[in-house]
C-alpha positions in Angstrom: -36.3 195.7 -90.1 -35.5 199.2 -91.0 -37.0 200.7 -87.8 -35.5 198.1 -85.5 -34.2 199.6 -82.3 -31.2 197.8 -80.6 -32.4 195.1 -78.2 -36.1 195.4 -79.1 -38.6 193.5 -81.2 -41.2 195.7 -83.0 -44.8 194.8 -82.7 -48.0 196.7 -83.1 -50.6 197.6 -80.5 -53.7 199.4 -81.8 -51.8 200.5 -84.9 -48.9 201.9 -82.9 -45.4 200.4 -83.3 -44.1 199.2 -79.9 -40.7 197.7 -79.2 -40.0 194.8 -76.8 -37.1 192.4 -76.2 -39.5 189.6 -75.3 -42.7 188.4 -77.0 -45.7 190.3 -75.8 -48.0 188.3 -73.5 -50.7 188.4 -76.1 -48.4 186.4 -78.5 -47.4 183.7 -76.0 -48.8 180.3 -75.5 -49.9 179.7 -79.1 -49.4 176.8 -81.5 -47.3 177.0 -84.6 -50.2 176.7 -87.1 -53.9 175.8 -87.3 -53.0 172.1 -87.8 -51.2 172.0 -84.5 -53.9 174.1 -82.8 -56.7 171.7 -84.0 -54.6 168.6 -83.0 -54.5 169.7 -79.3 -56.6 167.5 -77.1 -56.6 169.8 -74.0 -55.5 173.3 -73.2 -56.2 174.5 -76.7 -54.7 177.9 -77.4 -57.0 180.6 -78.8 -54.6 181.3 -81.7 -51.6 180.2 -83.7 -48.4 181.9 -84.9 -49.0 181.5 -88.6 -52.6 182.9 -88.5 -51.5 185.8 -86.2 -48.7 186.7 -88.6 -51.0 186.5 -91.6 -53.5 188.8 -89.9 -50.7 191.4 -89.5 -49.7 191.0 -93.1 -46.3 189.6 -92.2 -44.5 186.2 -92.3 -42.8 184.4 -89.5 -39.0 184.7 -89.7 -36.9 181.8 -91.0 -34.3 180.4 -88.6 -31.6 182.2 -90.6 -33.4 185.6 -90.3 -34.0 184.9 -86.6 -30.2 184.2 -86.0 -29.4 187.5 -87.8 -31.9 189.3 -85.5 -30.1 187.9 -82.5 -26.9 189.6 -83.7 -28.6 193.0 -83.1 -29.3 192.5 -79.4 -30.6 190.2 -76.6 -34.0 189.0 -77.6 -36.1 186.2 -76.3 -34.0 185.6 -73.2 -37.1 184.7 -71.2 -39.4 183.7 -74.0 -39.2 181.7 -77.3 -40.4 182.4 -80.8 -41.6 180.2 -83.6 -39.6 180.2 -86.8 -40.8 179.3 -90.3 -40.7 175.5 -90.7 -39.2 173.9 -93.8 -41.7 171.6 -95.6 -39.5 168.5 -95.1 -39.5 169.1 -91.3 -43.2 169.8 -91.3 -43.9 166.4 -92.9 -42.1 164.8 -90.0 -44.3 166.7 -87.5 -41.6 169.1 -86.4 -41.9 172.8 -85.8 -38.7 174.7 -84.8 -38.9 177.1 -81.8 -36.0 179.5 -81.1 
């Protein structure tokens, strides 16, 4: 997070780094992973957070990393973000959203 500007989340649009305090619209309304996406019966999202992160060559933040990010500014005040789910929680079907 070396290029992180206060109160903004970096993301890339056409190879250009862009900063936003909220998740971009193109990254909203997605399932956590492919399993969750395929399990949907109706209103199936086109993508999922795990695959989107992998396509960008990154990993989803852990809850601890997300909490550290929150100390740098006001993020996700109108949106929520998926955080990496520990295997024991995944086995129970849970997927944390911050």
